[in-house]
VEXVEX-866572 format. One record per residue (C-alpha): residue in one letter; x, y, z. Coordinates in steps of 0.2 Angstrom, whole numbers, plus 5000, padded with zeros to 4 digits. Layout:
BEGIN
AXYZ ...
//
This chain:
BEGIN
M500050005000 V500750174995 D500850305009 Q502050445016 N503450315019 S503450245001 Q504950264991 F505050284972 Y506750274962 A507450214946 I509050094945 L510050004931 T509649824928 N511049704928 V511049704909 G511049894909 A512449904921 A513549784910 K513049874894 Q513650044901 A515249974908 N515549904891 A515150064882 D516250164894 A517750044892 L517750034874 G517050214870 I515550164859 P513950244859 W512450174870 K510850204862 I509250204873 T507750204862 Q506150154870 M505150174886 G503850054893 V502450084906 G501549944916 D500249934930 A501149794940 N499449694941 G498949824954 A500349784966 D501549914972 P503149864964 T505049874970 P506249894956 S507549754956 A509249744946 S508849564940 Q507249614931 T507249584912 K505349644910 L504049734919 I502749644929 N501349684918 E501849814904 W500349884894 R501250004883 R503050034875 A503450174863 P504950274857 L505650414868 N505050584865 Q506650664873 L508350604880 K509550724887 V510750754901 D510050854916 D510551044916 K511051034934 N511850864936 S512850794921 A512750614929 I510850614927 I510050554911 V508250614908 A507150504897 E505350564892 Q503850484883 V502250574879 I500650464881 P499350534869 A497550584875 D496850434865 V497950304874 G497650244892 G496250174902 R497550094914 W498650124929 I500450174929 R501550094942 E503050034934 I504250114920 A505650034911 L506950094897 Y507449984883 D508950004872 A509149974853 D509349784856 G507749784865 D508549744881 M507749824897 I509249924905 A508350024918 V506750004929 A505850114940 N504250124951 C503050274953 A501650334963 P500150244955 T499450364941 F497850334931 K497950374913 P496150404907 L495550384889 L494850534879 S493250434878 Q493050444898 G492850624897 S494450664905 G495750634891 R497450714892 T499150704886 Q500350634899 V502250654900 V503150514909 R504950544914 M506250444921 N507850524930 L509250394929 V510850414938 V512350344928 S514250334931 S514550424915 A513450514902 A514850534889 N514350374879 V512550394880 Q511950434863 L510650574865 K509750564848 I507850544846 D506850494831 P506150674826 S504650584818 V503950534835 V504350684845 L502950784853 A503350964860 T502750974877 R502351144885 E503951144896 W505051104881 V504351244871 T504451364885 E506251304887 E506751324869 L505951494868 A506951554883 R508551494873 Q508251614859 D509351764856 F507851884855 K507251904873 H505651974880 S505852164882 V506452254898 Q505552404906 A507252494908 A509052484907 T510452544920 T511552684917 A512852654930 N513352524943 I511952484955 S511552374970 L510552214964 S509352224979 G507652324982 V506452424973 Q507252574965 P507152694950 I508152644934 D508552784921 G507252904928 V505852764928 T504952724943 L504852534944 V503952404955 A504352224961 G504352104946 A504852234932 R506152164920 V507752264920 L509352264909 V510852274920 K512352314909 N513552434919 Q514052324934 A515852344941 Q516052154940 A515452124922 K515051944926 D513452014936 N512752094921 G511152024913 L509252024914 Y508552034931 E506852034939 M506752174952 A506152114969 T505952194987 G507452094992 A508852024981 W508552024963 T508551864953 R508951834934 C507451834922 K506851644919 D507351674900 A509151714905 N509451624921 T510551484914 S512151484903 A511151394890 K509951534889 V511351674888 T512151654872 P513251784862 G512151894851 L510651904864 L509552054860 V508352134870 H507352294868 V507152434881 E505452514883 Q505752654894 G507152774901 T507752954899 V509452884891 N509052704886 G507252714881 D506652644864 S508352564862 A508952384858 W510552314866 Q511552154860 L512752044870 V514452054861 T515351934872 D515951804861 G516351614865 V515651494878 I514751584892 S514751524910 L513351634919 G514051714934 V515851684929 T515951754911 A516051944909 L514451994900 V514652154889 F513152234880 E513152374867 M511752474859 A511152394843 F510052534838 G509152684847 R509252864851 T510952944851 G510453104858 I510653204841 L509153294836 A508353284818 G508953414806 T510353454793 Y512153464798 R513753514790 S514853394800 V514453234809 S515353084818 V514752914817 D515052754828 K515552594823 Y513752544819 G513652694807 R512452794819 V512652984820 A513453004837 A513853194836 A513353334823 T513853514822 N513653654810 P515353754810 T515653924803 T517453934805 V518953844798 A519453774816 G517553714817 Y517853614802 G519453534809 L520553604794 T522353624799 D523153664783 V522253834780 Y522853994788 T521754134795 K521854314789 A522654364806 Q523954214805 V524354274787 D524654464793 T525754394807 A526754284796 L527054424783 D527654534797 L529054404801 K529754404784 A531454494779 D531654594763 L532354514748 A533754644746 S535054634759 P533954554772 T534254564791 L534054394798 S533754364816 G533354204827 T534054044819 P533954074800 K533953914790 S534353874771 P534453734760 T536053634762 P536953634745 A537853474738 I539553434745 N540453474729 S539553644726 N540753784723 D539553934719 T538654084729 S537553964738 I537353984757 A538453864766 T537453804780 T538153724796 Q537653554788 F538653594773 A540153634784 R540053474794 Q539853374778 L541253454771 L542353414786 G541753244786 A542153214768 F543953254774 G543753124788 W543653264802 G542253304814 E540753194819 G540353174801 G541953084798 I541652934809 S540852834795 G540652954781 S542452944776 N542652754777 L543552684762 P542352594750 S542552404747 G544052374734 T544852544735 N546752534731 L547652644742 N548752714727 S547152804721 V546952894737 T547853064735 K546453184741 P546953264758 G545953194772 S545753054785 Y544952894779 G544552734789 Q544552554785 T543552444796 A543752264789 N545452164789 A544752074774 Q544852234763 A546652284769 T547552174758 L549252184751 I548552184733 L547752354737 N549352414744 Y548952414762 P550652394772 E549852244781 P548152164781 V547452254796 A546052374797 G546552554802 T546652734798 L547352824784 L547952994784 V548353094767 Q549253254765 A549653324747 A550853464742 S550253474725 A549353364712 T550953254710 I551653264727 C550753164741 T551053074758 Q550152934767 L550252884785 Y549252724789 I549052674808 T548352484812 Y546852484824 N547452334835 N549252364839 G549552544834 R550852514821 V551252664810 Y551752664792 S552252794780 R552552814762 S552652954748 C552252974730 Y553053084717 S552453094699 G551452944702 N552852834708 W552552774726 S553852724738 T553852564749 W552952574766 A554152614780 E553652564798 L554052704811 S554652644828 L554352724846 T555952784855 D555252704871 S555552504869 P555652504851 I555252344842 F556252324826 R555752214811 G556652144796 T558552184796 P558852334806 T560652404806 A561552514818 P563352594820 T564652474827 A565352534843 V567152544846 K568052384852 G568052374871 T566452504873 N565552464889 T563952574889 Q562152564883 Q562552594865 L561752464854 A562852304851 T562952254832 T563352074827 A565052144821 F565352204839 V564852044846 Q565951934835 G567452044838 A567252024857 I567151834855 A568651824844 G569651924856 L569151804870 V569651654860 D571351724854 S571751794871 A571451624880 P572951574891 G573751394889 T572651324902 L571151374891 D571751314875 T570451184876 L569151314871 K570051354854 E570251174851 L568351144855 A567951284843 G568951204829 A568251024834 L566551084832 A567051154815 N566151324821 D564551234823 P563151364824 N561951254833 F563251194846 A562051204861 T560751104852 T561950974847 M562650954865 T560950944872 N560350804861 A561950714864 L561750734883 A559850674882 G560550504876 K561550474892 Q560950394909 P561350504923 L562550434936 D561950444954 A561850334969 T560350234963 L561250184947 T562750134957 A561750024968 L560949944954 A562549914945 G563149824960 V561849694960 N562349524954 T560849454942 S560549294934 A559149224924 N557349224932 Q557849354945 L556749504951 I557549654958 Y556749744972 S557249884984 T557849845002 A558250025008 T558650195000 D559850154985 Q559949974991 F559349824980 A559349644980 T558549494969 T557349364972 P556949204961 L555449234948 S554549074947 A553749004931 F552049034939 I552449214942 R553149244925 S551549164918 L550449274928 L551449434922 D551349374905 D549349374906 G548649494893 D547149544903 A546249524920 A545249364914 A546849274909 A547549324926 R545949264935 A546149094925 T548049084930 L547549124948 G545949004948 A544949164954 A543149194950 Q542549374945 T541449444959 S540849624964 H540749704982 G540649874989 H541949984998 S541750155007 I542550305001 A543950285013 E544350105008 I544650164989 S546350244987 G546250414979 L544350424978 G544150544993 A545450654984 A544650644968 L542950694975 N543650834984 A544550894968 A542850884959 Y542050984973 G543151134969 L542751134950 A542351314945 Q540651344937 G540551394919 S539651544912 T537651544916 G536451504902 Q537551384892 D536851254881 P537151094891 N537350994874 L538951094871 A539551134888 A541451104890 D541451154909 H541251024922 V539951124931 I538651254924 L537051344929 S535851354914 N533951374910 H534351334892 A533051244881 N534051084882 T533951074901 P532550954909 D531351114911 P531951284905 T530651374916 Y531951334930 F533851354932 W534751184935 H536551144941 I537251034928 T538750924932 T539650844918 T540950694918 F541950674902 Y542750514895 V544550534887 A544450724885 V543550884891 A542650934876 A540850964869 T541150814857 S541750684870 N540750534877 R540050604893 A538650594906 Q537650744915 L536850764931 A535550904933 I534950964950 Q533451094950 Y534251264957 N532551364960 G530751314963 G531051134968 N532350994970 A532050874956 V533550774950 Y533850714931 A535250614922 R535650574905 S537250524894 F538050554877 Y538650414867 G538950394848 S538550574844 Q536750554852 W536050614869 T534850514879 A533250584885 W533250664903 A532750534916 R532050594933 L533050514948 D531950584962 N530150514965 G529350684960 V527950664973 P527450844977 P527350904995 G525550875003 S525350704994 I524650565005 I525250385006 Y524850235016 V526350125021 A526349945030 R527450005043 S527450095060 T528650235055 P528550355039 P529850335025 V531150465021 G530350625015 Y528650595024 I527950635041 K526450545051 A524750625045 N524250625064 G523750805066 A525350855075 A525951035074 V527551055065 G528751205061 R528351325046 V530151335042 A530751155045 Y529251095033 A529151255021 G528751155006 L527251065014 F526651235023 A526651315006 Q525451184999 I524251155013 G524551325024 T523351325039 T521951225031 F522051085044 G522551205059 G523651355063 G524751275076 D525351405087 G524751545075 S526551595070 T527851465069 T526951305068 F525451225058 N524551065059 V524550915046 P522950825043 D522450695055 L521950535046 R522150415061 G520550295060 E519750405046 F519050345030 I519450455015 R518050535004 G518450634988 L518050824990 D516450864980 D517251004972 G515451064964 R514850904959 G513350914971 M513450724978 D514150794994 P513850974994 S514451115005 R515951015011 V517651105014 L519251035011 G519950955027 S518250955036 I517650795046 Q516050715042 A515150605056 G514550435053 Q512850415046 N511750275038 L510450315024 S508750345031 H507650195031 T506450095040 H506049915045 T504349835046 G503749665052 S502249565056 A501649415065 A501049265054 A499149275052 A498249125062 G496449155054 A494949205063 H494949135080 T494349165098 H495249175116 T494549105133 I494549235146 S494449215165 G494949315180 T494249445193 A493449605189 L494349755196 T493649825214 A492549975212 G492750015230 E491250015243 H489550055235 T487750025235 H486449975223 T484550035221 A483149915219 P481349935213 R480049935226 A478249935230 Q477149955247 N476349785252 N474549815244 D475449865228 V476349705225 G475549595211 G476049425205 G477549415195 S478149585200 P479949615201 N479849735215 F480049705233 T478949765247 T479349895260 A478349965274 N476950085270 L477850225278 L479250235264 N479050325249 G479750315231 T479950195218 T481650135223 A482550085239 P484450075242 T485349915248 H486549915262 A488349935257 A489349775255 G491049865256 A492449855243 H492349695234 T492649615216 H491749495205 S492449345195 I492249345176 S492349205163 G491849185145 T492449185127 A493149345118 A492349385102 A493249335086 A494349485078 G494449405061 D496149365051 H497349505057 T499249545061 H500149615075 V501549745075 V503249675079 T504649775087 I506349735079 A507849735091 A509349845087 N511049755082 G512749815078 G514049925085 N514350105087 E514850155069 A514450105051 R516050035042 P516549905028 R517849775031 N519649865032 M521449855036 A522449975046 L523950055037 L525050215042 A524450375034 C525950485030 I526150655021 K527550715009 Y528450865015 
//
């Protein structure tokens, strides 16, 4: 029996659930095509997932509409329209069928009678089923248009989606408070008036509103994103400024009402310009006259190239006479060509250009540069000239050396010229001259302070025996050496003999050095080695400083020393290859090597790590793991420190994190960067099967921890789970003994929840009913004692002696007593026994109270693990 406790709902059948899972997994469309209704044979049905048909289906027809609910994308709305001439039956059960004819969903509903038109109460009836699905993405929302009937709700909804809206009474001219009854644009309005709001400070709040005494609400034809679309057009009926105008929504793209800024512009209407004829008008982007005037002056027309009479008179007063003019201020004149030689006025620009042509002044910096391919033999015009390119300063073009520089030219006449050339990089100075077309060779000039001579310079030879700062020529040196040899005493005759023996070898020093290099130095070590008596198969070893001895070298040792590689040596020794670990201290030289690497200098910032030849660089180049950050990149090289050598790189994030990447270069090919750290961001939650947190994590136990010590975690969660002491600490989430539920985040399944909030346990509201088994119509035997009524008397009918007749129920009393009744004596408080049979109550049931069972919370089977949070 249906009552206030009855529940009505729709569920997927087992077949429907399987088909939806298949559609979601394979990404194929799921076609829901028909709806069936039934009367369940008069019973109140309960939907079951195992159903494959309705209890008593009396109509099945194609769907009139199938759509996703506007407010919840997880709800599919299916609709069927039953015409007025179909019915005469109850509707208690509803089913949906797919294109294969399988029943995929079933629902019960409050019993509804669908009358026939012939019964005098015929009507078109809409039957809808709202079905919750895990995903509506693969449900094909297509309906056969030949069976669609437009319901009033559908027509109203579609009209509300049209761009042209029902007119508004007024439109705003400035930002207003969207609350209370108020005048708009000079129009007195009442509650319920439609208003175009277009000037709000927050443009997302613009739109069509209905005025109210409290907070305004958006008009029904413009209160959802689907009804507010680009191009929306609305007419304004009244208003001092906006009356009799139309406004259009010019916001493009997808609109999310209450989020997207809504911008309205006038499509047509009054611009404030009166009707009439105007000489000058301004139009807006829609071609409407926005401003109009009738100017009477040049300025009024906006002409800027026409002088007024006063301006002409003033300009004439400023003019000088043509004959012998007297100029003042800063007079100007056209600048003549640089080669002009006439009576033209020479301007300052002409003078500067003329100087620049000679290589002097500001104009000579680049204006006097020699053209490409200029032969210096052709440069005879006095001036200063520049050559900026080494490639143009060739010997073929008669430069003294192929180096850029400055050329100075001075001419005495047309046939007499001198050139001076100064190189730009080392200041070497060369000079030459020309006479009658014949150029001398370039001669380099030297400074007197530390001169550098080239070629074969000569100087006067000093007198033999001179001992001053005068230059010594080769002749002076040869004479000094000859005097030394000739004047050697007898004890030094070997010097002259040595000179004769060497045949005056000019490379004497080199010859002697090469000869000595082939000799073994004689010292105590060689002396000791020379004293060791050796024989075959002996090994020399050191016993002390400069002391040696020998020991026999067995055939086994000689064989081991003769092995070509480690594998052969292990075979000789009978040893197996193995691997093991050592600490840094156990490996000779490793600590020193690491310390040396620690001190490596960092290369220039921003290098391409693919080309880096420095051991350490800091870069955010495109070839780093992520160029949005800087990276410390360490490179290890094989064979040579070079950008072409086989090498490996380790990159450690410099800013914004601490990620670690590695890669290698082999065979002219870089491998991709591979991340070495786990990459888990602070604030991530994990569960571990241990009682202590792993490295990088702390227990999620609600504890207060330091904001500095755990800065990364604090930056992610802040004080969402507690502010600690308010300044130096904050609290981590306390997940001990808690089940986790995903944040609703706008879905609507668990609305109004805040991140980190605790939700108490709860069961879905439900009831339990029970009844005792019926025993059929029956009676119950009763026996017992009536309750005491306390002390009381009873009255009895009476008559006087002469009034008692035969069979009278009265009893006689004395003639002195009056009345028709007489009281009996009180018998005191007493009870009466009763017995008999209770009347039958028919077949019936009895309410049964069901005892409570269970513990103090609702929970599924579970396992306890330690919750930890990444810091």
